[in-house]
N, C-alpha and C positions, 0 to 999 in steps of 0.2 A: 146625441151623446148623453148618456145618463151618468151623472157624477158619482153615483153610488155603485155602479157596476164594476165587477172585477175584471181585470185584464188577464186573459189566458193566452199565453204565448208558448211557442215551441222552444225548448231549451236546446242549445247546440250540443250538450253532452248526452242527450237522450230523452229522459222523461219530461213531461210538461211541467211548467212552473206557473204558479198563480200569483199575480201581482209582482212578479220578478223574484220570488223566493224559490229556491231549489226544492224539489219534492222527491228526494230520494228516500221515501217512506219504506220501511221494511214490510215484507209481506206477512200479514197476520197469520195465515195458514202455515206458512213455512216456519214462522217463529214458534207457533204452538207445537209443531211437529219436532222442533229441535229441543224441546224440553223447557222452554221459558215459562214464566209464571203467568202468562196470559196478558200482561200489560205492555209487552214490547211492541205489539202491532198497533196500539192505539196512541196517537199523539207522538210527541217527541220527548226524549230525556233532555234535561237541562244542558248537559254537555254537548248534545247534538245541535241544540238551538243556538247556543252562544259560541260555538266553534266556527263562526263565520266572520267575514271581514266587515259585516254590516252591524251597526249598533241599533238595538231595539229599545223602544220606549215602553213604559208600562201600558200604554194604550194598545200596543201591538202584540202583547203577550196575554194568553188566556190559559188558565189551569183547568184541566178536565176533572170532573167529579170522580171520587173513588168510593171505597167501601164506607157506608154511613155508620157512624158511631153514635149510640144513643146517649152516652155519658157526655156531659158538658166538658169541653177541653179545658185544660189548665193553661192559663195565659201568663204564667210566671216567666219572666225573661230577664236577661242581664243588661243593665245599662252600662256597666263597666266590668272589667274582669274580676272585681272584688265586690260589687254591689248588685243586688237583684231588685226587680220591681214586680209587683203583683200583676200589672198589666203593661203592655208595650206602648202606652200613650205618653208622648212627650211634646212639650211646646217650647220653642226656643227663639221665637222672633220678637219683634217689637210689640206684639200683642200680649206678651207675658210680663205681668207685674205681680204684685203680691196676691191679688184676687184670683188670677188664673193659676198661679202656682199652688195656692191652697186647694182650689177645685180639683186640679189634676192629682195632687198628692192624696186627697181624700178618695179619689177614684182609683188609686193604686198606681198612678203614673208619676211623672216628675215634671216640674216647671223650671226652666232656665231663665232667670230674670235678666233682661237685656241690660246693656251697659250704656245706652244713650241717655245718660243722666249723670248728675254729679255723684262722686264716690259716696258721700255721706248719705244721699238719698237712696242709692242702691243698697247700701249696708242696712239702712233702716227697714227697707222692704224685706230683706232677708231675715232680719230679726223678727219682724211681724209674723212671717210664716213659721219660724221656729217656735214662737211663743203661742201659736194658735192651737188651743185644745190639745195640749201635750201630756195631760195627766200629771206627771212629776215635772214641775218647773224648777230646774236646777239653778237658774240665774234670774230669779224674779226681780223686778224693779222695786227698790226700797227707798224709803225716805227717813229722815231723822226728826225727832220731836221739835227741833227748832225751825223746820220748814213750814211754809205757810199753806193755807187752804188753796190759794191760787196755784201753787206749784203742784199740789195733789190733783187738782182738776185738769191742769194741762197734761200731766202724765197719764191720767186715766183716758183722756180723749186721744192722746197720741198713740197709746198702746192698745186701746180698746178693752181695757180690764176695769173691773169694778172695785176690787179689793187690793190694797197695797200694804205690805208689812212695814212696820215702823221699828227700826233698830237704833241702837245708841249712836252708831257711826254713820247710819244711812246707807249701809252696804250689806251684801250677803256675807255672812260670817260674823256679823255683829250680834250683840245680845238683844233678843226680842223684847220690846217694851209695849207694843200695842199693834192694832190693826185699824186702818182707816178705809171706809167704803164710801160709795157715792151717797148713801143715805146719811152718813155722818157729816159730810160737807155740804149737804143740800141746804140752801138758804142761810148759810153761815157767812160772816164777813170774810172777804177775800184775804184780808191781812192777818186774820187770826192764825196763831201757830197750832200745829197739829197736836201738841200735848194737851190742849184744852178741848179737843173734839174727838180724839181717837178713842177706840174701845180698848180698855186695859184688861178686861176679863176675856182672854183669848184661849180657846180650846186648841190644843196642839198635840202632836204625836212625836215620840222620840224614836230616832233611828236605832236599829234597822226596822223598817216597816214596809210591807208590801201594799200594792194597790188595793187588794181585796180587804186587808185589815184596815186600811185608811178609809175605804168606802163604808165599812161597817161602823167605824168610829164616827164618821160624819153623819150617818143615819141616826145613831143613838143620841148624838149631841145636837142634831138638827141645825147644822151649820153648813155653809156653802164653801168656806175657805178653811183649810187645815194646814197651818205651818208645821214643818218638820224640823225638830231641834236636835242637837247633839247633847251629850251629857253635861256640857257647860252652858246649856240654855242658849246656844248660838244658832241662828237661822242657817239651815243648809238647803232647804227646798220648800216648795209651796205646792199644795194639791188643791185643785178646783173641782167642785162637783159638776159644773157645766162641761168641763173637759172630759170627765169620765163618761158622761152621757154621750158625747160625740164619739168617744172611742168605741162604744157599743153600737153606735149608729152606723159607723163606717168600719167594719171589721177588716176590709181589704186595703185600707189606707197604707201608703208608703211611710213607714216610720223608722227612725234610727233606734239605736240601743237604749236611748233615754225616753222612748215613746214620743218623740217629737216628730213633726212632719218633716219629710226630706225635701230639700230645695237645692237648686244649683244656681250659680251665678256666672255671668259671662264676663270675660276679661280679654284683653288683647295686648300684643307686644308693641303695637304701632301707635303709642300715645305717650306724651311726656311723663305722665304720672302713672304709668302702667303698673309698676311694682307696688306703689301705694294702694292701688285698687285691689291687687291680689291680697295684700296684707289685711286690708279692711274687710274683704269678703271672708277670709279665714277667721278673723276675730268675730265677725258677725255670726258665724256658725254654719256657713255653707257646707253641705255634704260633698258636693262635686263642683269643680271649676270647669268651665267650657272656654277653651282658648280659641278665639276666632282667627281663622286663616283666610279671610275673604280676599286679602291682598296677595295671597300666594304663600308657599312654604319656602321662606328664605332663611338665611343664617340668623336673622334677628329672631324669628319664631323658634328655630331649633335651640339657640342659646337660652332664650327666655323659658322654654319648656324644661330644659335641663336645670335651670335655676329654680324653677317652681318645684320640681321633684326633689331637688337637693335640700331645700329649706322646709318644705312641707310634704314629707314623704307619706304621711298618713292621709292626704287628700287626693282622691282620684281626679284625673284630668281627662276631659274629652277634647280632642283636637280636630279641627276641620272648619269648614267643609273642604274636602278634596275629591277629585274625580279620576285618580290614577293610582295604580298599585305602587308606583315609585314614590309618590308623595306620602302615601299611607305607610309604606315601609320606613321611610325616613323619620316619620313622627313616632312610630312604634319603637324604633331603635333609640330614640331620645327619651323614652319613658312614658309615652301616652298610654292611658288605660282603656281608651275607647276611641274609635275613629268615626267622625261624622262625614257622611258621603252626600254630596250635592253638587249642583252647578253643572250637571251634564244634561243639558237640554236636548231632548230627542234621543238620547241613548242612556237614560237613567236606569232602565232595567239591566242592561249589559254591565254598567259600572257597578251597580249593587251586587250583582252575581259574582263578578270577577274579583272585586276588592274584598267582599265578605269571604269568599272561598280562600283567597290567598292568606288573609289574616287568620282565618280559622285553622288552617293547616300549619302555618309557620309561627304564629304568635299566641293563638288562643284568645284573641281580643275581639270583642263584639263590635258590631257596626250599627250606627244610628243613621237611618235613612232620612235625609232632609231634602226631599224631591218634590215638594208641593203637591202632596196627595190631595185629591178633591173629594173622595168618598171612601167608604169602608172597603169597596172592591179594590181600589188601588192600594189601600193600606194592606189588604191581604196579600196582594201580589208582591209588595216590597218585603213582607215578612217571609213569604214562601221562597223568595229568591236569596235569602240568607241574612237579612237584617234582623237584629234582635229587638230593636225599638224603632218607632217611626214618629217623625215630627208631624203634628196635626195643625200647624199654624193656619193653613188655608181653610181648614174645616171649622176651627173655633174662632175665626176672625169676627164672626157676627154674634158671638156670645156677649152677655152683659158684663162679664168680668173684664173684657177688653177695654182699655182706656178710650174714652169718647162719649159724647152725649147721646141721649135717646130722645127722639121726637115722635109725635104721632101725626099721621096724615091719613085722613079718611078711615079712621079706625084701625090703622095698621101701625105697629111700633117699628120704627126705622132706626137703624144704628148708623151713626156718623163716624166713619173710620178716619184714620189718619191720612193726610195727603202723602203722595209719593215723592215729594220734593222737600226742599229745605227753605228756610227763610233767607232774607237778604244777608243776614249776618252769619249764615252757615249753620244755624241751629235748627233742629227739628221742631215742629209744632203740631198741635192736634187740631182736628176739626171739632167744632162746637156749634152751638146754636148761633153764636155771634159770627162764626165763620160763614154760616149759611147766609146770614144777612148781608155779609160783604161779598158773597158770591165766590168764595174760595174753598168751599167744602169739596173734598176729594171723592169720597165714597159714601153712597147712600144705599144701604141694603136692609132687607127685612131682618129684624132681630130674631135670633134663635133661642132666646131665653138663657137661663143659666147653664154654664158648662157642667154643673153637678147633675143636671138632667140630660144634657145632650151627649156627653162622653159615655155614660153607661149604655145609652142606646146604641152608639157606635160599637161598643165592645160586645153587646149582645149580637149584633149583626156579624161581627167577626167570629164569635163562637159558632154560630150557625154555619158560617162558611167553612170553618175548619172541620166541622162535622161532615159536611158534604165532601170535602176533599179527602177525608179519611184519616185525620190526625187526632190522636188522643191528647196531645199536649203540644204547645208551641215549641218546646225544646226539642221535639223530634223532627223539626223541619229540616235541619242540615243533614241528618242521617237519611231521611226519605229522599232528599234532593240528590245526594251523592249516589244512592242505590238505584235511582231511576224510578222510584215508586210514584213520584209526582210527575205527571205527564202534562206537556204543554202543547198548545197549538198557536200558530201565528195568524194574525189577521191584518188586513191592509188598512191603513189609515184612510178614513173616508174623506173625499174631497168636498167637504162641506163649505159653503160660502161663508165668509165672515159675517157675524151678526153684531149689530150695534148694541152697546151696553144698555141695559134697561134703566131708564131714568125716571125717577118719581118727581112729578111736578110739585115743588114745595113753595108755598106762599108764606111770606114772612108774617103775615097777619094771623096765620093759623098755627104758629109754632107753639108747642107745649112741651117744656123740658121736664 
C-alpha cells in the first residue's frame, strides 16, 4: 500500500470517481460545439464544486491557470462596506500589537490589536499607531511651562517623539509659547521647569496650509517640527519632517482622512468592562472595531453590537468569527459592517464560498477570512473563493514585530513565541529567555525578520498568482467566480504520516538576547 496513491473506484451512478469525488465532468468537445467560450470543459465552476454534501478545505481545492495578464493586478479590497485597503493583508491574533499594526498599515493592510491586555494598555497601543508618521498630527501631546524636564523625557520615551509643543494650558488649543526637543532637555536637571529650557523662537505656519506648503516652509526655515496655529495663535496641529519622509517612502500605506495610519482594535461582549473597552478604543482613535464572537453568536453579542452601532454609528464593526450563513445573517441584521469567517476546520473553503456569496448577494458586506492560511497559495485560494481580506496570523507569527524575545543558536536567530496555555492565575504570559531557562518556552521557530520586508514579498507572490489566474484586479474575483471564469479542480488529501515538530536544542549557557 502506497499512502500517496489515489483510490479509483466505480461509482454506482455510472462514471468513475477518484478518491470518492464524483466525476460528472462535461465533455470538452460537446461544450465547444454548443457555443461555450472554451472554458467549460476544463475543471469545474465554483457552483459545481460546492454544490455537494461534502465540505472542502483549502488544501483540497486548486484553481487552474487562465489568460496571463502582463499588467500587475490591483490589490485594492474592502475591509468593511465603508472602508478600503490597498492590500488584503490583515492580522487579528495575539501576534498583533502596535509594531505589527504599524507594519501592516505601512504595507497597505490593517492590524487588529488584540484585547488580552488591560484597557489602558490597549488604548495606548492604538494611540501609538495613530501618531506614527502621520504628517498632520491633529492631537499632539503638549506640555505647559510649569511642567518639569522629567515629565518631558517621560512623554518623549512613551510616545517615541522628539519635539513637544509647549502651550499656556498644556493642551491642544492653547496659546503656543515654545517648543521643547530632546536636545533641549539633554543633560538638564530633571526638576528644572520647561520655561527655562524650551525654545521660544518657534517657526510656525497659520491655517489653512497644505502638506506641500508646509514642506516648503520647513525646507526654507531648516526645521524639523512645524506647529500650525490659528489666527489667535492657538495650536491646532503639528507637522513633522520625519513623518513626511515616511509618507513618501510608503505610498500604498493605509491612511485615514487625516493621513494617519489606520488601525483596528478588538473588543468583546463577554467581559465585565466590555463597554468601557469600546469607549476607550473609540477615544483612542481606532478606525475599526472587531467584535469577537469566539463564544458563539448569542443574544449578548447581538444586543452589544446594536448598542455599539447606536452610540458610535461612524465606527465600522467587524463581527466574528462565524462558520455558518445563519450566524452571519444575524450579525448583518444587527448592523455589522463586515463578517469574519473562521473556525471551520476541514471545510474552510466551503464556508468561505457560501458565506461570502450569501453576504455579497443579500447585504453587500465583505468577508474577512480567518482560516489560518500558511502560505501565499492558501491566501490566494481564500481570496478567489470570495473573501475580501485574509488574516495572516500564522504567516507573520515569526516576524520580529510579534511580542517575544529573540535568541541566537548556532548562528540562527530564533523567535520565542507565546505559549498556548495560561498561567495558574488565568492570565496569559509570554515566552522569554527566562522562560527558556525555566523550561516553559512554548514555540521556538526561525525568525523571518521584519514584517515590513516579509509582507511585501507575500503580496508580490499574490500579484503573480493573480496574473496566472487571469485577473486584472482583486475586485473582479466575485464576478469571475459567479460567471464560471475561475475553474477549479479537486485533489485528495494525502495520507502523510504525522511529523514530530522540529525542536532546536537550546543551551542556557549560549543564550544571547
